C-alpha positions in Angstrom: -41.9 29.5 -33.1 -42.4 26.0 -34.4 -39.4 23.4 -35.1 -37.4 23.8 -32.1 -33.7 24.0 -32.2 -31.5 23.5 -34.7 -29.3 20.5 -35.2 -25.9 22.6 -34.4 -28.4 25.3 -31.5 -28.9 21.3 -29.6 -25.1 20.8 -30.2 -24.0 24.2 -28.7 -26.8 23.6 -25.8 -25.7 20.3 -25.2 -22.1 20.2 -25.6 -20.7 23.7 -25.0 -23.2 25.5 -23.3 -24.2 23.4 -20.3 -21.3 20.6 -20.2 -18.6 23.6 -20.6 -16.2 24.6 -17.3 -18.1 26.4 -15.7 -20.9 24.6 -16.2 -20.0 21.7 -15.1 -18.0 23.4 -11.9 -21.8 24.4 -10.6 -23.3 21.2 -11.5 -26.2 22.6 -13.8 -28.1 20.2 -15.2 -30.4 21.0 -18.5 -33.9 19.1 -17.6 -36.0 20.5 -20.5 -35.4 22.5 -23.9 -38.0 22.9 -26.2 -39.0 25.9 -28.7 -38.2 29.2 -27.0 -37.8 27.3 -23.1 -35.3 26.0 -21.4 -35.8 25.0 -17.7 -32.1 24.1 -15.9 -31.9 23.3 -12.4 -28.9 23.7 -10.0 -28.7 21.1 -7.2 -27.9 22.5 -3.7 -23.8 22.1 -3.3 -22.0 23.8 -0.2 -19.8 25.4 -2.4 -22.8 27.3 -3.4 -23.7 28.6 0.2 -22.7 32.6 1.4 -21.9 30.8 4.7 -25.4 32.0 5.8 -27.7 28.7 4.6 -28.7 30.8 1.5 -27.1 30.5 -1.7 -24.6 32.7 -2.6 -27.1 35.3 -5.2 -23.5 35.2 -7.7 -24.8 31.0 -8.2 -28.5 32.8 -8.9 -27.4 35.1 -11.3 -25.2 32.4 -13.0 -28.1 29.8 -13.2 -30.2 32.3 -14.9 -27.6 33.8 -16.8 -27.0 29.6 -18.4 -30.8 29.4 -18.6 -31.7 32.3 -20.6 -28.4 31.7 -23.3 -30.1 27.9 -23.6 -33.3 29.3 -24.2 -31.6 31.6 -26.6 -30.1 29.3 -28.8 -32.9 27.1 -29.6 -33.6 29.3 -32.8 -34.2 27.2 -35.5 -31.7 29.4 -37.5 -28.9 28.7 -35.2 -26.0 27.5 -38.2 -22.7 27.0 -37.7 -21.0 30.2 -38.3 -23.5 31.8 -35.3 -22.5 33.1 -32.4 -23.6 34.5 -29.0 -23.5 36.3 -25.9 -25.4 37.8 -22.9 -25.1 42.0 -23.5 -27.3 42.8 -20.5 -29.5 41.6 -17.6 -31.9 42.5 -14.9 -32.3 40.5 -11.8 -34.9 40.7 -9.3 -34.1 38.3 -6.0 -37.4 37.9 -4.2 -36.9 35.5 -1.5 -33.4 33.6 -0.2 -32.7 29.4 -2.4 -31.9 27.7 1.3 -29.2 25.6 1.9 -30.6 21.7 0.7 -32.3 23.0 -2.4 -32.2 22.2 -6.0 -33.5 25.7 -7.9 -34.8 25.3 -11.3 -34.7 28.6 -13.3 -37.5 28.4 -16.2 -36.3 30.6 -19.3 -39.3 31.4 -22.3 -37.9 34.0 -25.3 -40.0 37.0 -24.6 -39.3 37.8 -28.3 -36.9 37.6 -30.7 -35.4 40.5 -33.1 -33.0 40.9 -35.5 -29.9 39.4 -33.6 -31.2 40.6 -29.7 -33.7 37.7 -28.1 -35.6 38.7 -25.0 -35.6 36.1 -22.4 -37.8 36.0 -19.2 -36.5 33.8 -15.9 -38.5 32.5 -12.7 -35.8 30.8 -10.4 -38.3 28.4 -7.7 -36.9 26.2 -5.5 -38.0 22.9 -4.9 -41.2 23.4 -2.9 -42.1 26.1 -5.8 -41.2 28.9 -3.9 -40.2 32.2 -6.5 -36.4 32.8 -5.5 -35.8 35.3 -8.5 -37.0 36.6 -11.6 -34.7 38.0 -14.3 -35.0 39.2 -17.9 -31.8 39.2 -20.3 -31.1 40.2 -23.1 -28.9 38.1 -25.9 -27.4 38.5 -28.9 -27.6 36.2 -31.1 -26.1 36.0 -34.6 -24.1 35.3 -37.2 -20.3 36.1 -36.0 -19.1 39.1 -35.9 -17.2 40.9 -33.0 -18.6 39.4 -29.8 -19.6 36.3 -28.9 -18.6 32.5 -28.5 -16.4 31.4 -30.1 -16.7 27.4 -31.2 -13.8 26.8 -33.3 -11.6 26.2 -29.8 -10.0 30.0 -30.5 -10.8 32.5 -28.1 -11.7 36.1 -27.6 -9.3 38.2 -26.2 -7.1 41.6 -25.9 -4.4 39.6 -27.2 -6.2 37.9 -30.4 -8.0 39.4 -33.3 -11.1 39.9 -33.5 -13.6 38.8 -35.6 
């Protein structure tokens, strides 16, 4: 793909995805953003550990989801009405992420379909050791029932779904 993220897509990635409450809570940082590609880093923090000196698998899964989401949103067709949501992913943990190491998730779009985007994500540590590999399916489209809203409203049981 040429062109990279649209201005709206770039803003959503930086402001809502990376600077959203959960990303900030975990301390994730955007390292690379280009056409069909994003790299997100997760610096070590003690609260990410599982008590045995390694990064909790849930923190790694969150890193994978965030990097894949950023890569999916690099489409030049993203406009104000675009909404998105992860619809599934499969992760294989290859080796433990050790305390003290920064983890990096390198996410590359493998294929964009009508509304589904398939993203490959490789997580490595500071020394280049492979920590996890995942394939993420992300739905990206013009509004609809599922997906993140960026107008301040929420989607939930007690709210009308559009």
